[in-house]
N, C-alpha and C positions, 0 to 999 in steps of 0.2 A: 504493500500499500504506499503511495506517496504522501510526503509529509511537506507543507511549503515552509522553506527557510526564509525567503525573501522574495522580493518581486521578481517574476520570471526565474525563479530558482527553487527546485525541489530536491528531496532525497528519498531513496527507498532502501530498506536494509533488510537483510535475511542472515540466518545463523551461518556461522564457518568455523569448522575446527581446523586448528593448525598445530601439528605434532602434539594432538589430543588435548589442546586448550581451545577453549570457545573465544575466539576473536571478532566475529561478526564481519560481515563485509557490507559494503554502501555503494550504491549506485547514486550517482548526481545527475539531475536533469537540468539542462539549460535552455529557456525557451528564447528565440531570437525574434526579432520584431516583425519578420515576416510568416510568424507562427510555426516555423521549423523548430524542430527539438533536437537537442544534443543531448545523447546519453553516454555518458562518461562511465566506463567501468560497468557495463551492464550486468545484472544480477538475473535470476530465473524470472521470467515474465509470467505471472499468472493472470487469470482473467479479470480479477479486480484491477489490477495495475494497468493491464492493457486497455480497460476501459477508461481508466483516468487519463493515460497518456493521449489516447485519441479524442478526448474532451478538451484537452489542453492544446493540442494542434496536431501537426504531422511529423512523426519521427523521420529525421532526415538522414542523421548522422549516428553512427554507432561507433564509440571511441574505445580501443584498448589503449589504457594509459600507459602501459609497461609491458614488458615480456612475460609477466605471470598473470595479468588480469585479462583473460581472453576465454575464459571457460564456457560462457554463456553467450558467445557471438554468434555461434552458429545457430542456436535456438532462435534468438533476436532477428537473425537474417532470414529466417523461414516466417516468421511472424510478420516482418517488415520488409519483404522482397524488394522494395523501390530504394531502399537504405543506400547511403555510401559509407564503407567499413573504412575507417582510417587507423593506422595502427605505428609503434613506433619502429624505428630501425631494428632489424634482425627478426622480427616475429614471423616474416614469410619464409625464413629458413627454418626457423623453430617450429613452425606448423605449416607445411607446405600445403596441406589440404585446406586451410581457411582461406577463403575468399577475401582479398584485402584490394580496395580501389585506389587507396592513397597513402603516402608514407610522409609521416610529420619528419620535418628538415629537410626532405628531399622535394616535396610538393609544396607550393603556396596554396594555403588554405586560409581564408579569411573570416569565415564565421560572422559575415556581415559586419566586421569591424567590433563586435559586440563580446567577442569572447578571446582573449590573448594565451598565447601559450610559449614556452620555452622548454627545451631538452635539459634536463639535470645531468650534464655530462660530469662523469667523474664518480658517480654514486654508485656502489657496488654493497651487495649484501651477501651474508654467510648463510646458504641454504644447504644444510648437511647433506652431503659431505664435501660441498665446493662452495668457492667463492664464485658468485655469479654476476654478470653484468645486468643491470636492471634497465637502463634505456628509459626511465620514467619521464614522461612530459607532464609537467606542471602547468596548471591553467589559471586563468585570472578573469573573473568577470567585473570590469571597473563600475558597473551600474549598483552593485550591491557590497563594492569592495571586499570581494571574497576570493580567498585563495582555494584552489582546489586540487588537493594531492592524494598520492595513492599510498606507496609503501615508504617514502621516503621521512615520514615522522609518523608517531602513535600518540594516543592520548589515553591509555586505559585508566579508569577510575573505580569508585565503589559500586559503579553500577553493572560492572563484570563480576563473573563467579569469583569465587574465593580462591580458587586455583589460578584462574587468570590474573588475579590482583597480585598474588603471592609471585608468580613467574616475572610480572611486569617489575616488582621490586627488585627482583634478583637481576634481571638484565638492565635496571637502571632508569626505567621510564615509567615509573607509576605516578600518575597525577603530573606528568611532566610532559610539554609537547617536544618529543625529541626521538632520535632513533636510539636503538638498543645498542648496548656495548658490542654486539655481535657485528653491527655495521660498522662500527669503529675499528674492528679487526679486520673487516674485509675492505676497507677504502684503502686503495694504494696510491692514487694519484690526487693527493690532497689539494694540491696548488689549482688542479682542475676543478675540483668540487667547491672550492673556495670562490672561484670566479663565478659558477653556476649559482652558488647562494647569493653571491651579492648582486647578481642580475636579478634574482626573484625579489630580493627586498628593496628592490628599485620601485616596485609596485605598491601602491598605497591601499594594502589591504589592512582588514580589521578583524576578519574572521577566517577562519581556516576549517575546511571541510576535509576530511581524510576517510580512506577506505576503512581503516581498521581504529577504534576508538570513537570517544566522545568529541562531537564539534566543539571547537574552541571559539565563543562568541567574543570576547573581549581581550585585547592585549596580544591578539595572535602574532602580529609581528614582531615585538619584543620577544615572545616566547619562542618562536622559531629560531630568532638570531641567537639567542641563548643557548637553545637546543643544540645549533649547529657549532657554536662556538666550543662547545664541549667534544664534539666530534673530529673537528680539523685541527684542534689544537696539538 
């Protein structure tokens, strides 16, 4: 079910377990002025969510925001066959059976000038047993001053299960908007990542929506800056 966050901005959540921990996952929906809808990190679309989306506008873009958040793209393509699927660099090689129309950073994508984006170059994650390139695309909706991220920071709090809270404490990001120490281990090119974060911080955002964790409504820019100072120091 969709939940409105701001004007022309909605989210929908569903359960997701990662290494046995319930971390949840979130889709963000951005409505453009021409009534086109952008689905960032699509989740499984049920009948109710489909009805809500159709009442808001026309689903035009399906977006895989990094190399890991693509699980429900095929289902969405079947529900919305006229959509355009946009993916980060490398996803076509990772998932050759997936239909991809355009690639971020290679193709020019305008979104009517209402949704900006950048590649978080240099960001890597430790996904046992290996360090993985993420190729995360970070988005910014100027009208609501909202930053939309995926796996580049988390915000687990008391709304999550006891086990997830405990794990977040161990990983160093309980009630803090930051990557875990697993990402600190994984990141190898801190200079490139620093340049990427500096570019993100040029945007005038107040809110951050992430795929895993509670949305941060206040002081989000300061929190993200502090969270990444820890990682790249």
